[in-house]
C-alpha positions as CSV (number, residue, x, y, z in Angstrom):
1,X,4.7,13.1,-30.5
2,X,5.1,14.3,-34.3
3,X,8.9,15.3,-34.0
4,X,10.0,12.0,-32.2
5,X,8.1,10.2,-35.3
6,X,10.2,12.3,-37.9
7,X,13.4,11.1,-35.5
8,X,12.2,7.8,-35.8
9,X,11.7,7.5,-39.6
10,X,14.8,9.3,-40.4
11,X,17.2,7.1,-37.9
12,X,15.0,4.3,-39.9
13,X,16.0,5.5,-43.4
14,X,20.1,6.0,-42.3
15,X,20.1,2.2,-40.8
16,X,18.4,0.8,-43.8
17,X,21.2,2.6,-46.3
18,X,24.0,1.6,-44.0
19,X,22.7,-2.0,-43.9
20,X,22.0,-2.0,-47.2
21,X,25.9,-1.3,-47.4
22,X,26.3,-4.4,-45.7
23,X,24.3,-6.8,-48.1
24,X,21.2,-6.7,-45.5
25,X,17.8,-6.1,-47.0
26,X,14.7,-5.0,-45.8
27,X,12.2,-7.9,-45.2
28,X,8.6,-8.7,-43.3
29,X,9.2,-9.1,-39.8
30,X,10.8,-12.7,-39.1
31,X,9.0,-13.7,-36.4
32,X,5.8,-13.0,-37.5
33,X,4.6,-9.6,-35.5
34,X,4.2,-6.3,-35.7
35,X,6.1,-3.6,-37.2
36,X,4.6,-0.9,-35.1
37,X,2.4,0.1,-32.3
38,X,-1.5,-0.3,-33.8
39,X,-4.1,2.1,-34.2
40,X,-2.2,5.2,-33.9
41,X,-0.3,7.4,-36.8
42,X,2.6,8.3,-34.8
43,X,3.3,5.0,-32.9
44,X,5.6,4.9,-29.8
45,X,7.7,1.9,-31.5
46,X,8.6,0.8,-34.6
47,X,10.7,-2.5,-35.0
48,X,12.3,-3.2,-38.7
49,X,14.0,-6.1,-40.1
50,X,16.9,-6.9,-42.0
51,X,17.9,-10.3,-43.8
52,X,21.6,-11.1,-45.0
53,X,22.0,-12.3,-48.2
54,X,23.2,-15.4,-47.3
55,X,23.1,-17.1,-44.3
56,X,25.1,-20.2,-44.9
57,X,22.8,-22.7,-44.7
58,X,19.9,-23.4,-47.2
59,X,16.5,-22.6,-46.0
60,X,18.0,-20.6,-43.2
61,X,18.0,-17.0,-43.0
62,X,20.5,-14.7,-40.9
63,X,18.6,-11.2,-39.5
64,X,18.6,-8.6,-37.5
65,X,16.1,-6.3,-35.7
66,X,15.9,-2.7,-34.8
67,X,13.5,-1.9,-31.9
68,X,12.8,1.9,-32.1
69,X,10.8,3.4,-28.9
70,X,9.8,6.4,-26.7
71,X,11.4,7.3,-23.4
72,X,10.0,8.8,-21.0
73,X,11.9,11.7,-21.6
74,X,11.2,12.0,-25.3
75,X,14.7,10.4,-26.3
76,X,14.4,7.5,-28.5
77,X,15.7,4.1,-27.4
78,X,16.9,1.8,-29.6
79,X,17.4,-1.8,-29.1
80,X,19.1,-4.7,-32.1
81,X,18.7,-8.0,-31.7
82,X,20.3,-11.1,-34.3
83,X,18.1,-13.9,-35.7
84,X,18.5,-16.8,-37.3
85,X,15.1,-18.5,-38.3
86,X,13.4,-21.1,-40.7
87,X,9.7,-21.1,-41.6
88,X,10.5,-24.3,-43.1
89,X,11.4,-25.1,-39.2
90,X,7.6,-24.2,-38.2
91,X,6.3,-26.0,-40.8
92,X,7.5,-29.6,-40.0
93,X,7.4,-28.9,-36.3
94,X,3.9,-28.4,-37.3
95,X,3.5,-32.0,-39.1
96,X,5.2,-33.8,-36.3
97,X,2.7,-32.2,-33.6
98,X,-0.1,-33.3,-36.3
99,X,1.3,-36.5,-36.4
100,X,1.9,-37.1,-32.5
101,X,0.7,-34.2,-30.4
102,X,2.7,-35.7,-27.3
103,X,5.9,-33.9,-29.7
104,X,4.9,-30.6,-27.1
105,X,4.1,-27.6,-28.0
106,X,7.3,-26.5,-30.3
107,X,6.5,-24.2,-32.8
108,X,7.6,-21.2,-34.8
109,X,11.0,-20.6,-37.3
110,X,13.3,-18.9,-34.7
111,X,16.3,-21.3,-34.1
112,X,18.3,-18.9,-32.3
113,X,18.7,-14.8,-31.0
114,X,20.3,-12.8,-29.0
115,X,20.1,-8.9,-28.3
116,X,22.8,-6.6,-29.1
117,X,23.3,-5.5,-25.8
118,X,24.3,-9.3,-24.0
119,X,28.0,-8.4,-26.4
120,X,28.8,-5.3,-24.2
121,X,27.0,-6.9,-20.9
122,X,26.3,-10.2,-20.5
123,X,24.6,-9.8,-17.2
124,X,22.0,-6.7,-18.3
125,X,21.3,-7.4,-22.0
126,X,18.8,-4.7,-21.7
127,X,20.9,-1.5,-22.8
128,X,19.9,0.3,-25.5
129,X,21.3,3.3,-27.9
130,X,19.8,6.5,-26.8
131,X,19.0,9.5,-29.7
132,X,17.1,12.7,-28.4
133,X,18.6,14.8,-31.4
134,X,18.8,14.5,-35.2
135,X,22.1,16.0,-35.2
136,X,22.9,12.5,-33.0
137,X,21.1,10.8,-35.8
138,X,24.7,9.5,-37.1
139,X,26.1,8.3,-33.5
140,X,23.4,6.1,-33.3
141,X,23.3,4.3,-36.8
142,X,27.1,4.6,-36.5
143,X,26.5,2.5,-32.4
144,X,24.0,0.2,-34.3
145,X,26.3,-1.0,-37.1
146,X,29.3,-1.6,-34.5
147,X,27.3,-4.5,-33.4
148,X,26.3,-5.7,-36.8
149,X,29.7,-5.4,-38.2
150,X,31.7,-6.8,-34.8
151,X,30.1,-8.8,-32.6
152,X,26.8,-9.9,-34.4
153,X,28.5,-10.9,-37.4
154,X,30.9,-13.4,-35.4
155,X,27.8,-14.7,-33.7
156,X,26.3,-15.6,-37.3
157,X,29.1,-16.9,-38.5
158,X,29.0,-19.4,-35.7
159,X,26.1,-20.5,-37.1
160,X,26.7,-20.2,-40.6
161,X,27.0,-24.0,-41.4
162,X,25.0,-27.4,-40.3
163,X,28.4,-28.4,-38.5
164,X,28.7,-25.2,-36.6
165,X,25.1,-25.2,-35.4
166,X,25.0,-29.0,-34.4
167,X,27.8,-28.2,-31.9
168,X,25.8,-25.2,-30.3
169,X,22.7,-27.5,-30.2
170,X,24.6,-29.9,-27.6
171,X,25.2,-26.8,-25.5
172,X,22.9,-24.6,-23.3
173,X,22.0,-21.1,-24.1
174,X,23.9,-18.2,-22.6
175,X,20.9,-16.2,-22.2
176,X,18.8,-19.5,-20.9
177,X,17.7,-19.8,-16.7
178,X,19.2,-23.4,-17.8
179,X,23.1,-23.3,-18.0
180,X,23.1,-27.2,-18.4
181,X,20.8,-28.7,-20.8
182,X,20.4,-27.7,-24.5
183,X,18.1,-25.3,-25.6
184,X,15.3,-27.8,-26.9
185,X,14.0,-25.7,-30.0
186,X,17.4,-25.0,-31.0
187,X,18.2,-28.6,-30.8
188,X,15.0,-29.4,-32.9
189,X,15.6,-26.7,-35.4
190,X,19.7,-27.8,-36.3
191,X,18.1,-31.6,-36.5
192,X,15.5,-30.5,-39.2
193,X,18.3,-28.4,-41.2
194,X,20.3,-30.7,-41.1
195,X,17.8,-33.4,-42.4
196,X,16.8,-30.7,-45.1
197,X,20.3,-30.6,-45.8
198,X,21.0,-34.1,-47.0
199,X,22.7,-34.9,-43.8
200,X,20.8,-37.7,-41.9
201,X,23.2,-39.2,-40.5
202,X,24.7,-36.0,-38.6
203,X,21.0,-35.2,-37.7
204,X,20.4,-38.9,-36.5
205,X,23.4,-38.9,-34.8
206,X,22.5,-35.5,-32.7
207,X,19.3,-36.5,-31.8
208,X,20.3,-40.1,-30.8
209,X,22.9,-38.0,-28.2
210,X,19.9,-36.0,-27.4
211,X,17.7,-38.8,-26.4
212,X,20.6,-40.6,-24.2
213,X,20.9,-37.6,-21.6
214,X,19.5,-37.9,-18.3
215,X,18.1,-34.9,-18.0
216,X,16.3,-32.3,-20.4
217,X,15.3,-28.5,-20.1
218,X,12.3,-27.8,-18.6
219,X,10.3,-26.8,-21.5
220,X,11.0,-30.6,-22.8
221,X,11.6,-34.2,-21.6
222,X,12.3,-37.5,-22.8
223,X,9.1,-38.3,-24.1
224,X,8.3,-35.0,-25.9
225,X,11.9,-35.8,-27.5
226,X,10.9,-39.2,-28.8
227,X,8.3,-38.4,-29.9
228,X,9.7,-35.6,-32.3
229,X,12.3,-38.8,-33.2
230,X,9.7,-40.5,-34.5
231,X,7.5,-37.9,-36.1
232,X,10.3,-36.5,-37.8
233,X,11.1,-40.3,-39.2
234,X,7.6,-40.7,-40.1
235,X,8.3,-37.2,-42.5
236,X,11.8,-38.2,-43.7
237,X,12.3,-41.9,-44.6
238,X,16.0,-41.4,-45.3
239,X,15.9,-39.8,-41.5
240,X,14.1,-42.9,-40.3
241,X,17.0,-45.5,-41.6
242,X,19.6,-43.1,-40.2
243,X,18.3,-43.8,-36.7
244,X,18.0,-47.6,-37.4
245,X,14.2,-47.8,-38.2
């Protein structure tokens, strides 16, 4: 385990240096969860997070996470994931729930995410980068950066403004079991970010469109969405006025 722990550390150090050149800085976990297997000096897995210098949307962070774990044959397996998150979204959602428990159990600041493996094979997004020897460190880092500079960059660009995010919020998530209805957390996050960007008319339009739908995702319902709509207006009077209340 000692050799693998050393290889983990070397990979993370090189990846940190390369990501810095692309404008990404190390940050604490954007999902609030652990960074390494607890209770051991040589963890079997580690996670490291990096945030871009600018997401394009106020209060929102664009970030990537590398998950490094030990395989059964002694190799390291490296997975990546891209995120857009906003702590303020979690705060607003919690306030909505405090005002009316009928809004549902929506919480957390994650608005959207995608594993790197999706970009190579949307039908099997579990693909990982393998690393067995120190001589292959640069190869593994280059493979991770191939995603960051290519499909991940484009994925962030498609979410770099309220207008772009609003378009995506009306569609289903490509990795969701529901291929028809909007992903409810992404939609709520977009509505909240629009309000915080002083785009209350756009937020009201998106929410009005959503409430006019004939069906909802299994994680949502008309009643929950309507309760969120009212509770959000209680926090932001400008949004309530835009919704005609």
